[in-house]
C-alpha positions in Angstrom: -21.0 18.7 2.7 -21.4 18.3 6.4 -20.5 14.7 6.2 -17.2 15.7 5.0 -16.2 17.3 8.4 -15.5 14.1 9.9 -15.1 11.9 6.6 -12.6 14.1 4.8 -12.0 17.4 6.5 -8.9 17.9 4.4 -11.1 17.8 1.2 -13.7 19.9 2.9 -11.3 22.6 3.5 -10.2 22.8 0.0 -14.0 23.0 -1.2 -14.6 25.6 1.2 -11.5 27.7 0.2 -12.2 27.3 -3.6 -15.7 28.6 -3.1 -14.6 31.4 -1.1 -11.7 32.6 -3.3 -11.9 31.5 -6.8 -14.0 34.0 -9.4 -15.7 32.9 -12.5 -15.8 29.2 -13.6 -12.2 28.1 -14.3 -11.9 24.6 -15.6 -10.5 22.0 -13.1 -8.4 19.0 -13.5 -9.3 16.1 -11.1 -9.4 12.3 -11.0 -11.9 10.5 -13.4 -13.4 7.2 -12.8 -16.6 5.2 -12.6 -20.2 6.8 -11.8 -21.5 6.8 -8.4 -18.2 6.8 -6.7 -15.8 9.8 -5.2 -14.7 10.8 -8.7 -15.5 14.1 -10.1 -16.0 15.5 -6.3 -14.2 18.7 -6.7 -16.7 19.8 -9.3 -19.8 18.4 -7.8 -18.8 20.4 -4.5 -17.5 23.6 -6.1 -19.8 23.9 -9.2 -16.5 24.2 -11.4 -16.5 22.7 -14.6 -13.9 19.5 -15.0 -12.3 17.9 -17.8 -14.6 14.9 -17.7 -17.4 13.9 -15.3 -19.0 10.6 -15.0 -18.6 8.8 -18.3 -22.0 7.4 -18.8 -23.7 10.6 -17.9 -21.5 12.5 -20.4 -22.6 9.8 -23.0 -26.0 10.2 -22.1 -25.7 13.8 -22.8 -24.7 13.0 -26.5 -20.9 13.1 -26.4 -19.2 10.2 -28.4 -17.5 7.5 -26.8 -14.3 8.2 -28.7 -14.1 11.9 -27.1 -15.1 10.3 -23.6 -12.2 7.7 -24.0 -9.7 10.3 -25.2 -10.4 12.7 -22.4 -9.9 9.8 -19.9 -6.8 8.9 -21.6 -5.5 12.6 -21.3 -6.4 13.0 -17.6 -4.4 9.7 -16.7 -1.4 10.9 -19.1 -1.5 14.3 -17.2 -1.4 12.7 -13.8 1.4 10.2 -14.7 3.8 11.7 -17.3 7.1 12.8 -16.3 7.2 14.9 -19.2 6.4 18.8 -18.7 5.8 19.7 -22.2 3.3 16.8 -22.6 1.4 17.8 -19.3 1.4 21.4 -20.5 0.0 20.5 -23.9 -2.9 18.6 -22.1 -3.8 21.6 -19.6 -4.0 23.8 -22.5 -6.0 21.6 -24.7 -8.7 21.6 -22.2 -8.2 25.1 -20.9 -7.5 23.8 -17.5 -6.7 26.6 -15.0 -6.5 24.6 -11.7 -5.2 21.2 -10.9 -6.1 19.4 -8.0 -3.9 16.5 -6.3 -5.9 15.0 -3.2 -6.1 11.3 -1.7 -8.1 10.3 -4.9 -5.5 11.6 -7.4 -2.6 10.1 -5.4 -4.2 6.6 -5.1 -5.7 6.3 -8.9 -2.6 7.7 -10.4 0.3 6.4 -8.4 1.0 9.6 -6.6 -0.9 11.9 -8.8 2.4 13.2 -10.2 2.6 15.5 -7.3 6.3 15.5 -7.0 6.7 16.7 -10.4 3.9 19.1 -10.2 5.8 20.7 -7.1 9.1 20.9 -9.2 7.5 22.5 -12.5 7.4 25.9 -11.1 7.1 27.5 -14.5 4.0 25.7 -15.3 2.1 25.4 -12.2 1.7 27.1 -8.7 0.4 25.9 -5.9 -2.5 28.1 -4.7 -3.9 26.1 -1.8 -2.5 23.5 0.4 -3.4 21.3 3.3 -1.9 18.3 4.6 -4.3 16.1 2.4 -4.7 18.2 -0.8 -2.9 20.3 -3.0 -4.5 22.7 -5.6 -2.2 24.3 -8.3 -3.0 27.3 -10.5 -1.6 26.8 -14.4 0.5 29.6 -14.8 -0.5 32.0 -17.7 -3.9 30.7 -17.6 -4.5 32.0 -14.1 -2.7 35.1 -14.9 -4.1 38.1 -13.2 -6.3 36.1 -10.8 -3.7 34.0 -8.9 -4.4 34.2 -5.4 -1.7 34.4 -2.7 -0.6 30.6 -1.5 -2.8 29.5 1.2 -1.2 26.7 3.4 -3.9 25.6 6.0 -3.2 23.3 9.1 -6.3 21.3 10.0 -7.0 20.1 13.3 -7.3 16.3 13.9 -10.8 15.3 13.3 -11.7 11.6 14.4 -13.8 9.7 11.6 -17.6 9.6 12.2 -18.4 6.9 14.7 -14.9 6.1 15.6 -13.3 6.2 19.2 -10.2 8.1 19.5 -7.2 5.7 19.1 -5.0 5.1 22.0 -1.5 6.8 22.3 1.0 4.8 20.6 3.6 2.8 22.4 7.1 4.2 23.0 9.4 4.1 20.0 10.7 0.5 19.7 7.9 -1.0 21.5 5.7 -3.1 19.4 2.0 -3.8 19.6 0.6 -6.8 17.7 3.1 -6.6 14.9 2.2 -8.4 11.5 4.4 -8.7 8.5 8.1 -7.8 8.3 10.9 -7.6 5.7 14.7 -7.4 5.8 16.4 -4.6 4.0 19.6 -5.0 2.0 21.6 -3.8 5.0 20.1 -6.3 7.2 17.8 -4.0 9.1 14.2 -5.3 9.8 11.1 -3.3 8.7 8.0 -4.2 10.8 4.2 -3.5 10.4 3.5 -2.5 13.8 -0.3 -3.0 13.6 -2.0 -1.8 16.4 0.4 1.2 16.6 -0.6 2.2 13.0 3.4 2.9 12.1 6.4 1.1 10.6 9.3 0.4 12.7 12.6 -0.4 12.0 15.2 -2.3 13.9 18.9 -3.0 13.3 20.3 -6.8 12.9 20.7 -6.7 16.6 17.1 -5.7 17.0 18.1 -2.2 18.2 15.6 0.4 17.5 16.6 2.7 14.5 13.6 4.5 13.5 9.6 4.6 13.2 7.3 6.6 11.0 3.5 6.9 10.6 0.5 7.6 12.7 -3.1 6.6 12.5 -5.0 8.3 9.7 -5.5 8.4 6.0 -3.1 11.1 4.9 0.3 10.3 3.1 2.6 8.6 5.3 -0.2 7.6 7.8 -1.8 4.1 8.3 -4.7 2.1 9.5 -3.4 -1.1 10.9 -0.7 -2.0 8.2 -0.3 -5.9 7.6 2.2 -6.5 4.8 5.4 -5.1 3.9 8.3 -5.7 1.3 11.6 -4.4 0.3 11.9 -3.3 -3.6 15.2 -4.1 -5.4 15.9 -0.2 -5.6 15.6 -0.3 -1.5 12.1 1.4 -1.5 9.7 0.0 1.2 6.1 -1.1 0.0 3.5 -1.4 2.6 0.0 -2.7 2.4 -2.1 -0.2 4.5 -4.8 -2.4 5.0 -7.7 -0.6 6.2 -7.0 2.5 4.1 -7.4 0.1 1.3 -4.1 1.2 -0.6 -0.4 0.5 -0.9 2.1 3.2 0.2 5.7 3.3 -1.3 8.5 4.8 0.7 12.3 5.6 0.3 14.7 3.5 2.4 14.6 6.1 5.1 10.8 6.1 5.5 10.0 9.2 3.4 6.7 8.9 1.5 7.0 8.8 -2.2 3.7 7.8 -3.6 0.7 5.3 -3.3 -1.7 3.4 -5.4 -5.1 1.6 -5.0 -7.3 -0.9 -7.3 -10.4 -1.3 -5.2 -8.8 -3.1 -2.3 -10.6 -4.4 0.6 -8.2 -5.1 3.5 -5.2 -6.1 1.7 -2.9 -8.0 4.3 0.0 -9.3 1.9 2.6 -7.6 -0.4 6.0 -8.8 -2.1 8.1 -7.5 -4.6 10.1 -9.6 -7.3 13.3 -9.1 -8.7 12.0 -6.9 -11.6 10.5 -4.5 -9.2 6.9 -5.8 -10.0 4.6 -5.5 -6.8 2.2 -8.3 -5.9 -0.8 -7.6 -3.5 -2.8 -10.2 -1.6 -6.2 -8.5 -1.8 -7.6 -10.4 1.2 -11.0 -9.2 1.3 -11.5 -9.5 -2.5 -9.9 -12.9 -2.3 -7.5 -12.1 -5.3 -3.8 -11.4 -6.3 -2.8 -8.5 -8.2 0.3 -7.8 -9.9 1.5 -4.1 -10.4 4.5 -2.7 -12.5 6.8 -0.7 -10.3 4.9 2.6 -11.3 1.8 1.2 -10.0 0.1 0.3 -13.2 -1.9 -2.9 -12.7 -0.6 -5.7 -14.9 -2.4 -8.9 -14.0 -5.1 -10.1 -11.3 -6.4 -13.7 -10.7 -8.3 -15.5 -8.3 -11.8 -15.0 -6.8 -13.7 -16.5 -3.9 -14.0 -20.2 -3.9 -12.1 -23.5 -2.9 -11.3 -24.6 -6.5 -7.7 -24.7 -7.5 -6.7 -21.3 -8.3 -9.4 -19.8 -6.2 -8.8 -18.2 -2.7 -10.6 -17.4 0.8 -8.9 -14.8 2.4 -5.4 -14.8 1.1 -2.7 -13.3 3.3 1.1 -13.7 3.1 2.7 -13.8 -0.4 6.2 -14.1 -1.6 8.1 -14.7 -4.9 11.0 -16.8 -5.7 14.1 -16.3 -8.1 12.3 -18.0 -10.8 9.4 -15.6 -10.5 6.8 -18.1 -9.0 4.5 -16.5 -6.7 3.6 -18.4 -3.3 0.1 -17.5 -1.7 -1.0 -18.3 2.0 -4.7 -19.4 1.0 -5.6 -19.0 4.7 -9.4 -19.8 4.4 -9.0 -22.6 2.4 -6.2 -23.9 4.5 -3.7 -24.5 1.6 -0.4 -23.0 0.0 -1.0 -22.4 -3.7 1.9 -21.7 -6.2 1.4 -19.7 -9.5 3.4 -18.3 -12.4 4.0 -14.5 -12.2 0.9 -14.4 -14.8 -1.6 -16.3 -12.2 -1.3 -19.8 -13.9 -1.5 -22.2 -11.0 1.8 -24.4 -10.7 0.9 -26.6 -7.6 -0.4 -26.4 -4.1 -0.6 -28.4 -0.7 -2.5 -28.4 2.5 -1.5 -26.4 5.5 -3.2 -27.8 8.5 -4.2 -25.0 11.1 -4.9 -22.5 8.4 -8.4 -21.4 8.7 -10.7 -18.3 8.7 -10.8 -17.4 12.0 -9.4 -14.4 14.4 -5.4 -14.1 14.2 -5.1 -16.8 11.5 -3.0 -14.6 9.4 -0.3 -16.6 8.1 3.0 -15.5 6.4 5.6 -16.9 4.3 9.4 -16.8 3.6 11.7 -18.8 1.5 15.3 -20.2 2.6 18.0 -20.4 0.3 17.4 -24.0 -0.6 14.0 -23.0 -1.9 12.2 -24.6 1.1 9.1 -23.1 2.2 8.8 -21.5 5.8 5.1 -20.6 6.9 3.7 -19.2 10.0 0.5 -21.1 11.8 -0.5 -18.6 14.2 -3.5 -20.7 15.7 -1.4 -23.7 16.2 1.5 -21.4 17.5 3.8 -23.1 15.2 6.5 -22.3 12.3 6.5 -25.0 9.6 9.0 -25.8 7.2 7.9 -27.4 3.8 9.3 -28.4 0.5 7.9 -27.6 -2.9 5.9 -30.7 -3.0 4.4 -30.2 0.4 6.2 -32.4 2.4 6.6 -31.4 6.1 10.2 -31.0 6.9 10.1 -29.3 10.5 7.8 -27.9 12.9 8.9 -25.3 15.3 6.8 -24.8 18.4 6.8 -22.1 21.2 10.0 -23.2 22.9 11.4 -26.0 20.9 14.6 -24.0 19.8 16.8 -23.6 22.9 16.7 -19.9 24.0 13.8 -18.8 21.8 10.3 -18.3 22.7 7.5 -17.6 20.1 4.0 -17.6 21.2 1.8 -16.7 18.1 4.1 -16.3 15.1 2.9 -13.9 12.4 5.3 -12.4 9.6 8.6 -14.1 8.7 11.5 -13.1 6.7 14.8 -14.6 5.9 18.0 -12.6 7.1 21.2 -13.6 5.2 23.1 -11.1 6.9 22.2 -11.7 10.4 24.7 -11.3 13.1 25.6 -14.4 15.7 22.6 -15.2 17.8 25.2 -16.2 20.5 28.4 -18.1 20.2 26.6 -21.4 20.0 25.2 -20.2 16.6 28.4 -19.1 15.1 27.7 -16.6 11.9 24.6 -18.8 10.5 21.7 -16.5 8.8 18.4 -16.4 10.4 14.9 -16.3 10.2 13.2 -13.2 11.8 9.5 -13.7 13.3 7.1 -11.2 14.3 5.4 -12.5 17.4 1.8 -11.5 18.2 3.1 -11.0 21.8 4.8 -7.8 20.9 8.1 -8.9 20.0 10.6 -9.9 17.2 12.2 -13.4 17.4 15.2 -14.8 15.8 15.4 -18.3 14.8 18.7 -19.7 13.5 19.0 -21.3 10.0 21.4 -24.3 9.4 21.9 -24.8 5.5 
């Protein structure tokens, strides 16, 4: 287990605590998934029995597939059901005495039911907790042997081979910002990429708050790139190099997270129904999730044929539910139905697979398509047929300087940019040169 000292110190601390303090062989509940991955890691590191191990290995030991699949479904239900009695029945059915909620449970089961587990004090009692993992004892099943709750603070440990990150810039200072979005109140939330945090600014671009730091724990980030605001005002973040999506309330409080085998996802958007669309950049695909994090659809794959992708980045949906994708490596924009059927597409010169070519997209009230072209240092406006309507260069708008545009979002409630602009709404752009830029929009 020595490698866990740098890879997952919170998990290691929990295993060591279990090995020191738990007597006998109580059954544990933990995340279940494909063989030869992290799943069943608590059982492997403690020797405690689990509800279901690696499924094919279990099958090889003469267990029938119907029973294996039933156990899989029950584990998922236990980690996702909002009904306490349902969860209690599952725990009783498999004689579970300990329930684990760590990073793997949170990502596999959209938060791992942690909020409910913490509130069901007549069913579950936390017996061990550190910033990354909680172990609950099942009341009654653990009667007589319930240890005193241990809450352990762990020293910060740098990942194996990683250099310590520099200290973040002061609040309100951006460092290579990427995606951004506008809240219902007109505030701007920005992926502060190199500072590994989210920053929020008011419509006048005054600093409001920030949250996050470099790390893998809930509410921490590794170079986040994509961000969106859901209809319920929650904030959805593509936590790019933690290979996950995190969801926060409107004030930046962590709510839950999920993953689906992502590899460097850089784009995320939420449609009017609350469905979450993710541009899984490294896997060259688009995925659609229900608001609760259940995967509903997937399309793409690497290629240059229509409907395929090469490093997709920015993504947005329109009022009709169509999905617009910046197919960066193929130098084109593609438009799909919400189920992944290709509608149309057109070329966008300047999008290419190269450093800092990370284009983002937004729509104006007329349905025109605003995209950033970072390598060309331009913002362009197209209609849905791909006709170029306007090109905005570094200083082509009086009083506006934008060197390397990245993220872009429409702000309907923007304040006047100055007397000469009246009360027109705006586009907000994240400039790689550590600033936000406001571009007036004239209908």
